[in-house]
C-alpha positions, -999 to +999 in steps of 0.1 A: +000+000-001+015+033-010+013+063+018+025+097+018+042+114+048+059+147+053+092+138+072+117+165+082+145+166+056+173+159+082+155+127+094+150+115+058+188+120+051+196+099+083+172+073+072+186+071+036+223+067+052+210+040+075+192+021+047+223+023+025+246+011+052+223-018+059+219-025+023+182-019+024+158+000+002+143+029+022+108+016+021+120-017+036+138+002+063+108+021+073+085-009+071+110-027+093+111+003+118+073+003+119+072-034+125+095-032+154+077-003+169+042-021+168+059-054+180+073-038+213+051-043+243+033-012+252+048+004+284+019+021+303+026+054+317+022+054+356-004+082+361+002+104+390-025+102+417-045+134+414-046+154+444-082+164+453-086+203+457-107+196+486-094+186+520-096+152+529-113+148+563-105+116+583-123+105+615-152+125+627-186+111+637-219+103+622-243+133+619-270+134+644-305+135+631-313+170+616-276+177+611-272+156+580-259+176+550-285+178+525-294+202+497-321+217+519-297+220+549-270+237+528-297+263+514-306+269+550-271+276+562-263+297+530-294+316+526-314+312+558-342+295+538-365+270+555-378+251+524 
């Protein structure tokens, strides 16, 4: 299959030199390089544990009846509403 790529001239020059020194055609060198790349096991990057922008609260005790944080309780605290 034919494909067209834009490759920097400096890289093309290095590829041509490598192909010539290995006695390969440029297309065969590139096909081999692609094959090697795809046959490598994928090394998964370890993702950093994301730090929460909120403080982590440890310990504490269960809320008493009527003190649970509900949307209605938040509205009451913020706006004094009793809905």
